[in-house]
N, C-alpha and C positions, 0 to 999 in steps of 0.2 A: 610528369614522372615522379614517383615515389620518393618522399624524403626520408632521411634517416635523422634521428634525434636522440641525445641522451637527457633524461628527465632526472634531475637530481633534486631531491627533497629531503630537508631536515626540518624538525617542528618538534613542539611539545606532544608527547604522544597522547593520542586518545582513541578509544574503540572506533573501529570501522574505517580507519584511514585507508588501509590497502583497497577497502572495497570503494571509498570515495573516489581514489584516483583510478582506479580500474574503470569505474562507470565513465569518467570523463574521457579516458582513452577510448573505451567501446564506443561512446556517443560521437567521438571524431571518426570512428571507423578504422582505428590504428592497429596494426599488427603489433604485439609485444614480442620483440625477439629474444630478450633476456630480462631477468627481474630479479633483484636482490633487496632484502629490506633487514633492518636490525633495530632492536629497541635496547636501549641502555636504560634498565629499570631503576637503578639506582638515582639516575639523573632524570628519568621521565622523558627521555629524549627519542625520538622515532627518525630512522635514516632510511632512505630509500633511493635505489638506482635503477632505471628502467631505460631500456634502449626500445625504440618504437620506430616503424615505418610506415608511411602513407602519405596522403596529402592533407595538410594544414598549414595553417598561418602560425608560425612561431610565437608570436606575440599573444595572438589570441588563446593559443593553447596554454600558455604560462599564466595568462590572466585568469582564465576559467579554472586551473588547479588551483591557483592562490586562494578562489573563492570558497574551495570546500575544505581548506586546510584551516587548522587552528590560527588564532591572531598571533602575528609575529614569525609566521613560518617563511623558511627561506625556499624558494621554489625557483629552479633555473631549467630552461629548455636550451640545451646547446647543440648546433649543428656542428659535428664532428670536421675539424680542420686541422691543417698542421700549424702548431702553435709556433710564435716567435720566441727564441731563447738566446740569451748572450752566456757564454761560459767564462768564467773568471780562473785565472791559474797564475802560479809562481815559477816553480822550475821542475816540478816532477811531472812526468810524462804519462803516467800508467792510467789514471783515471780520464784525463783529458783525451789521450790517443785512443782509448776504448770508445769514448762516445763520437769522437770524430770518425772512427772505423764503422760503428753502426749507423751513423748518419749517412756516411757514404754508401752502406750497403741497403739504406731504404729501410733500416729496422726502427727508426724513430720517427713519430708523426711530428716532426719538427723541423723548423728552418733556423739554423745556427746563423744569427746576425753576425756576430763577431766573437773573437777571443780578447779579452782583456786581461793584460798580465802585468805585474809589477817588476818583473825581470824579463830581458830580451831572449833568454836562451830556449824559448819553445817557439821561436818564429818559423825557423825552418819547417818544423814538423806542421804548424798549422797551415802555412802557406802552400805545403804540398796538397792540400784539400782545397786549395782555391777559397779560402774563408779568410776574411781581413783579421789581422793580427794588429792590435793596438796595445802599444807599450806605453805605460803610464808610471815612470820611476817615482819612487817614493823618498828618495834620498834626498836629505836638505828641506823636506816638508814636513808639516805638523801632520797627524793622522786626519785631522779635519781638512786641512788644505789637500791631501792627497786624495780623499774621499770627494771633495768638491769637484776635482778634475775628472774622476771617474763618474760621477753624477751628471756633470756636463755631456760626457761621452754618452752614457746611457739614454739621456733624453734625445738622443738623434734616432733612436729605434722604438718602434711601438711594440714593445716586448712583453710577453706573458710571465716568463720566468726567467731567474738568474740562476745559473748553477755553479757552485763554487766547486770546481774540479782540483782539489788540494791547492786552494788559495790560502796561503800561510799568513794571514794577517787577520786579526780580529776587528770586527766591523763594529762601528759606533751604534748607538740607540738611535741617532740621529739618521744615519745612513739606512739602517734596518726599517726605520718607520716609513720610509719612501715606498717599500715594497713589501708590505705585511702579507704573510703566508705566500709569498712569491720567490722566496729563495731558498734553494736546497744546498746542503752541505753534506760531506762525508767526512768520517773520521773513524780511526781505529776504535774498538770497544773496550780498551784496557781503562779508559776514564771512569770513575776518578782515581783508581789505584795507581796508575803509572803516567805521570805527566812530563812533560818536558821535551828536550830537543829528541831523544833516542828511547822512546818507550818500549821498542822491541828488545833492546840491549836489558832495559830493566826487567821485562817480562821474562827473559831468558834466564836472568840472574836468579829469578823467583821461582823458575821452574813450572811456568804454567803449562797446561795441558790443552788449553783452546786458544785460539785466536779468532778474531772477527772484525765486523766492521758495522757501522751504523750511519744510515743515511736519514736527515731530518730536515724540518724547516728551522730557519733560523730565527730566532727571538732574541730580545735583550738580554736573556740569560744564556751565557756561553756554553755552547753545545749541550744545551738542555731544552731545546725545542720540540715540536711534536715528531715522534719517529715515524718514519713512512716505512722502512725496510731495514732488516738486520740479518745476518748471517754469521755462522761461525765454522771452522774447520778444525780438526783435530792436530795437534803436534806432540811431539815426544822428545825423549833425551837425544835423539840423533840430530836434532834440529840446532845449530848454532844461532846467535841472533841475526846474522844475516839471512839465514834460510827462513827464519820466522818474518823477516821484513820482506823477504820476495813473496812469501805466502800470503802473507797481510796485505799486500799491494794488490795481488791477484782477486782476494774476496773484496777489497775495497771498491775496484772498478767494478766488478760485479754487480755489487749492492747498489751502488749509485746509479747505473744504467737501469736497473730493475725499478728502483725508485722513482726514477725520471719517467720510464714507460707508465707507470701507475698514474702520476700526475698527468702526463699528457693524454692519458686516456679518460681523464676525469674520474677516476676510482676512488680518490682519497677525499674524505672529509675532514676538517679539522674540527676536533671537539675538545675545548679547553687546552689542556697540554698534552693530548694525545691524538690519535687518529682513527677513523673508521675507514677501513680499505676493503673495496669490495673486489 
């Protein structure tokens, strides 16, 4: 039976890389179902995502591709599968609920292992979808003590990604270091202009004309990790700050789900502090 795989390559750029990769795939008798490549000319970096079908040994194909690439190249041959994710939340339901619904409808190539929250208010919502809800309260604990309890829970799962679905606590560098390039976050796109507890009220008072959302990987730099997806919607003088907040929540949940789908589909390369998205 024919297999399908995603071939992901990033390396130093050189002439003839597409030919070299194609030659290996041809020699294996594989069909190329789709192919995208990009060269960052300033950095001299080459990126390629190719979907192939045929009969092959995954490790052998990866080895032979590696041999024709420049030294230091990253080559991955990935068999598509439902990746395992854990969602983290606090008390806002819009981003979390959207992912739960999409998961229930079969729109996400993922298995949700659990939802971890520092508040208990979303338990009923999560348990309606028959997904484990784990409440780890932060009261009376230092940030490090609280994160240690979360990490102990996360160790129970062989997870691929953590999704912060409006998890309203800042993660320490020590926590992030356990999952480099594997934590997704969503926030409004007013940063750095409007910060604090009610950015939508500040935006209303300033008279903004667009509001948006940004989904990104989490790094040590607060809300400054590589961006995966963004979107904006127009607003006008008819919107009060609560209207803006409702509209902002709509765009936040859509952008987060879009970013999650891109990551689950192996379409995102992290390139320094930005991404290449195919």
